C-alpha positions in Angstrom: -26.8 -16.5 -17.9 -29.6 -15.5 -15.6 -32.4 -18.0 -15.2 -35.6 -16.1 -16.2 -37.9 -18.5 -14.5 -36.0 -18.1 -11.2 -35.9 -14.3 -11.7 -39.7 -14.2 -12.2 -40.2 -16.3 -9.1 -37.8 -14.1 -7.1 -39.6 -10.9 -8.2 -42.9 -12.4 -7.2 -41.4 -13.3 -3.8 -40.3 -9.7 -3.5 -43.8 -8.3 -4.1 -45.3 -10.6 -1.6 -43.4 -8.8 1.2 -44.0 -5.3 -0.1 -45.0 -2.6 0.7 -44.2 -3.7 4.3 -40.4 -3.6 4.9 -38.9 -6.9 4.3 -35.9 -6.3 2.0 -32.4 -5.8 3.4 -29.8 -4.3 1.1 -26.3 -5.5 2.1 -23.5 -3.2 0.8 -19.8 -3.4 1.2 -17.4 -0.6 0.2 -14.3 -2.7 1.0 -13.9 -1.3 4.5 -17.4 -1.8 6.0 -20.5 -3.8 5.4 -23.9 -2.3 6.1 -27.5 -3.3 6.1 -30.4 -1.0 5.3 -34.1 -1.8 5.0 -35.6 -0.7 1.7 -39.1 -0.6 0.3 -38.8 1.4 -2.9 -37.6 -0.5 -5.9 -38.3 -1.4 -9.5 -37.4 -4.3 -11.7 -37.0 -4.2 -15.4 -34.8 -4.6 -18.5 -32.5 -1.8 -19.3 -29.5 -1.6 -21.6 -30.1 -5.2 -22.5 -29.7 -6.3 -18.9 -32.2 -7.5 -16.2 -32.0 -4.7 -13.6 -33.3 -3.4 -10.3 -33.6 0.2 -9.3 -33.2 1.0 -5.6 -33.7 4.3 -3.9 -31.4 5.5 -1.1 -31.7 9.0 0.6 -28.5 11.1 0.6 -28.7 11.5 4.3 -28.3 7.8 5.0 -25.1 6.2 6.0 -25.7 3.5 3.3 -25.6 6.3 0.7 -21.9 6.8 1.4 -21.1 3.1 1.4 -23.1 2.5 -1.8 -21.2 5.3 -3.6 -18.0 3.5 -2.9 -19.3 0.1 -3.9 -19.5 -1.8 -7.1 -21.9 -4.5 -5.9 -24.7 -5.2 -3.4 -27.2 -7.8 -2.5 -31.0 -7.6 -1.9 -32.1 -10.1 0.6 -35.7 -10.9 1.3 -36.5 -12.3 4.7 -39.8 -13.6 6.0 -41.3 -10.4 7.7 -43.0 -12.3 10.5 -40.0 -14.4 11.4 -37.4 -11.7 11.0 -39.4 -8.6 12.0 -37.0 -7.6 14.8 -34.0 -7.7 12.5 -35.8 -5.8 9.7 -36.9 -3.2 12.1 -33.5 -2.8 13.7 -32.0 -2.2 10.2 -34.6 0.4 9.5 -34.3 2.3 12.7 -30.6 2.2 13.5 -27.8 3.9 11.6 -24.8 1.9 10.5 -22.7 4.9 11.2 -23.0 4.4 15.0 -24.4 0.9 15.3 -23.1 -2.5 14.0 -26.4 -3.7 12.5 -24.9 -6.9 11.2 -23.6 -7.9 14.6 -26.7 -6.8 16.5 -29.1 -8.4 14.1 -27.6 -11.9 14.5 -28.0 -12.5 10.8 -25.4 -14.7 9.1 -23.4 -13.1 6.4 -22.1 -15.3 3.6 -18.9 -13.9 2.1 -18.7 -14.6 -1.6 -16.0 -13.5 -4.0 -17.5 -10.0 -4.7 -21.0 -9.9 -3.1 -21.9 -10.7 0.5 -25.4 -12.1 1.1 -27.6 -13.1 4.1 -27.9 -16.8 4.8 -31.4 -16.5 6.3 -32.8 -14.8 3.2 -35.5 -16.7 1.4 -34.6 -14.9 -1.8 -31.4 -13.1 -2.7 -30.5 -10.9 -5.7 -26.8 -10.3 -6.3 -26.4 -7.0 -8.1 -23.7 -5.0 -9.9 -24.2 -1.2 -9.9 -24.5 0.3 -13.4 -25.6 3.9 -12.7 -26.3 6.3 -9.9 -28.5 9.4 -10.3 -29.7 11.9 -7.7 -33.3 12.8 -8.1 -33.7 16.4 -9.3 -36.3 18.8 -7.8 -36.8 20.5 -11.2 -37.8 17.1 -12.7 -40.2 16.1 -9.9 -44.0 16.6 -10.0 -44.8 19.3 -7.4 -47.0 16.9 -5.4 -44.2 14.4 -5.1 -41.8 17.1 -4.0 -44.2 18.3 -1.4 -45.0 14.8 -0.1 -41.5 13.2 0.0 -38.8 15.9 -0.4 -39.9 19.1 1.2 -36.7 18.8 3.3 -34.7 18.4 0.1 -33.3 15.0 1.2 -33.5 13.5 -2.2 -33.1 9.9 -3.0 -30.3 8.6 -5.2 -31.7 6.2 -7.8 -29.2 3.3 -8.2 -29.6 1.0 -11.2 -28.0 -2.3 -10.9 -27.7 -5.4 -13.1 -29.1 -8.6 -11.5 -26.2 -11.0 -11.8 -27.8 -14.0 -10.0 -30.8 -15.0 -8.0 -31.0 -17.4 -5.2 -34.2 -18.9 -3.9 
């Protein structure tokens, strides 16, 4: 059972580092682990579960890995202390660069979900749904500002299985 007080504190920790990048999503498709810096997310309750929605562009290497994954972790690192690692994960592609090795971050291998030891807060998540945003459903101003190149995000809804603070 998810501890709601811990979840509330973890969500507050998340919003203390946003909108500046400070969240690293760690995914694993069984063949490869990958880190990506994210800044767009939502928390809520959906289908009777505590959930998080994350947004990943289709052009990203992480998109391919997440589409072959059942789980991921969201890891919040102190932006001032880990700025170099966060920036590296935002600027380099996991397709041609081993971001985990180069970041020097410590990966904790759990049974199903890998996490980052240096994270001050971690959400362990199970993917429930994946939906590509649709141009026909977007407000024109959003399309013009964020998707004029038609590189749409995939909205991934995941159940929050556990929180570590």
